[in-house]
PAPA-973683 format. One record per residue (C-alpha): z, x, y; residue number from 0; residue in one letter. Coordinates in pm, whole numbers, plus 50000, padded with zeros to 5 digits. Last residue first. Layout:
<nodes>
+-------+-------+-------+-----+---+
!     Z !     X !     Y !   k ! r !
+-------+-------+-------+-----+---+
!     Z !     X !     Y ! NUM ! A !
...
+-------+-------+-------+-----+---+
</nodes>
This chain:
<nodes>
+-------+-------+-------+-----+---+
!     Z !     X !     Y !   k ! r !
+-------+-------+-------+-----+---+
! 17414 ! 34955 ! 22562 !  91 ! M !
! 17528 ! 34627 ! 22334 !  90 ! F !
! 17244 ! 34393 ! 22278 !  89 ! R !
! 17262 ! 34028 ! 22345 !  88 ! L !
! 17153 ! 33700 ! 22211 !  87 ! K !
! 17361 ! 33390 ! 22314 !  86 ! W !
! 17458 ! 33049 ! 22188 !  85 ! Q !
! 17695 ! 32828 ! 22362 !  84 ! A !
! 17871 ! 32505 ! 22316 !  83 ! D !
! 18077 ! 32416 ! 22595 !  82 ! V !
! 18389 ! 32242 ! 22657 !  81 ! T !
! 18445 ! 32217 ! 23038 !  80 ! A !
! 18750 ! 32247 ! 23251 !  79 ! V !
! 18692 ! 32144 ! 23616 !  78 ! M !
! 18980 ! 32234 ! 23862 !  77 ! T !
! 19053 ! 32117 ! 24196 !  76 ! Q !
! 19253 ! 31802 ! 24108 !  75 ! E !
! 19229 ! 31808 ! 23730 !  74 ! V !
! 18851 ! 31731 ! 23625 !  73 ! R !
! 18740 ! 31688 ! 23289 !  72 ! V !
! 18446 ! 31812 ! 23067 !  71 ! S !
! 18303 ! 31762 ! 22747 !  70 ! D !
! 18006 ! 31884 ! 22532 !  69 ! M !
! 17833 ! 32113 ! 22808 !  68 ! V !
! 17547 ! 32279 ! 22618 !  67 ! R !
! 17465 ! 32622 ! 22711 !  66 ! V !
! 17192 ! 32837 ! 22574 !  65 ! E !
! 17185 ! 33216 ! 22661 !  64 ! L !
! 16907 ! 33480 ! 22616 !  63 ! S !
! 16868 ! 33864 ! 22628 !  62 ! I !
! 17204 ! 33953 ! 22798 !  61 ! L !
! 17211 ! 34338 ! 22790 !  60 ! D !
! 17593 ! 34415 ! 22735 !  59 ! M !
! 17801 ! 34724 ! 22861 !  58 ! K !
! 17888 ! 34557 ! 23196 !  57 ! Q !
! 17979 ! 34224 ! 23019 !  56 ! L !
! 18233 ! 34424 ! 22811 !  55 ! A !
! 18456 ! 34489 ! 23139 !  54 ! V !
! 18391 ! 34146 ! 23256 !  53 ! L !
! 18507 ! 34009 ! 22902 !  52 ! W !
! 18819 ! 34209 ! 22893 !  51 ! D !
! 18941 ! 34077 ! 23252 !  50 ! E !
! 18867 ! 33740 ! 23162 !  49 ! L !
! 19064 ! 33737 ! 22847 !  48 ! S !
! 18913 ! 33766 ! 22504 !  47 ! V !
! 18972 ! 33543 ! 22182 !  46 ! A !
! 18789 ! 33620 ! 21846 !  45 ! V !
! 18730 ! 33386 ! 21539 !  44 ! T !
! 18680 ! 33495 ! 21197 !  43 ! G !
! 18441 ! 33731 ! 21006 !  42 ! T !
! 18163 ! 33499 ! 20997 !  41 ! S !
! 18187 ! 33465 ! 21389 !  40 ! R !
! 18351 ! 33225 ! 21625 !  39 ! I !
! 18398 ! 33312 ! 21968 !  38 ! G !
! 18691 ! 33195 ! 22254 !  37 ! V !
! 18642 ! 33334 ! 22569 !  36 ! L !
! 18983 ! 33282 ! 22731 !  35 ! K !
! 19012 ! 33200 ! 23105 !  34 ! F !
! 19350 ! 33246 ! 23275 !  33 ! Q !
! 19184 ! 33372 ! 23599 !  32 ! P !
! 18983 ! 33069 ! 23639 !  31 ! H !
! 18614 ! 33126 ! 23638 !  30 ! I !
! 18374 ! 33044 ! 23921 !  29 ! L !
! 18488 ! 33272 ! 24198 !  28 ! Q !
! 18546 ! 33558 ! 23949 !  27 ! R !
! 18209 ! 33518 ! 23816 !  26 ! L !
! 18063 ! 33547 ! 24172 !  25 ! R !
! 18259 ! 33897 ! 24227 !  24 ! S !
! 18141 ! 34004 ! 23877 !  23 ! E !
! 17774 ! 33937 ! 23937 !  22 ! D !
! 17633 ! 34067 ! 23608 !  21 ! K !
! 17300 ! 33924 ! 23742 !  20 ! A !
! 17268 ! 33727 ! 23395 !  19 ! F !
! 17613 ! 33611 ! 23401 !  18 ! L !
! 17574 ! 33510 ! 23784 !  17 ! A !
! 17298 ! 33288 ! 23693 !  16 ! D !
! 17476 ! 33129 ! 23388 !  15 ! R !
! 17798 ! 33074 ! 23590 !  14 ! W !
! 17575 ! 32895 ! 23855 !  13 ! Q !
! 17413 ! 32689 ! 23594 !  12 ! R !
! 17733 ! 32610 ! 23444 !  11 ! E !
! 17859 ! 32506 ! 23806 !  10 ! L !
! 17564 ! 32279 ! 23832 !   9 ! D !
! 17622 ! 32104 ! 23500 !   8 ! H !
! 17996 ! 32051 ! 23582 !   7 ! I !
! 17903 ! 31850 ! 23890 !   6 ! D !
! 17896 ! 31996 ! 24241 !   5 ! T !
! 17947 ! 31728 ! 24509 !   4 ! G !
! 18175 ! 31954 ! 24755 !   3 ! D !
! 18490 ! 31775 ! 24629 !   2 ! A !
! 18388 ! 31872 ! 24246 !   1 ! A !
! 18205 ! 31573 ! 24029 !   0 ! M !
+-------+-------+-------+-----+---+
</nodes>
């Protein structure tokens, strides 16, 4: 649990809400600057930096998102979560 009482599930919900709203400033508050999105596809894996992901987000129409927190750890003021996420999106 974070110092303000927020747990990892609350943070994931805030992230999800900001993602659907395409709220870049809120996403920057929630996501570490060294964030990497790692995706697994039939053609292999792909890793995207925060900046590249935020640019791509503006070109996406997010249809649905299911997030399941698999594990999490807190180190001082930082929480790191391993999540299983499945999303449906359309590129505009």
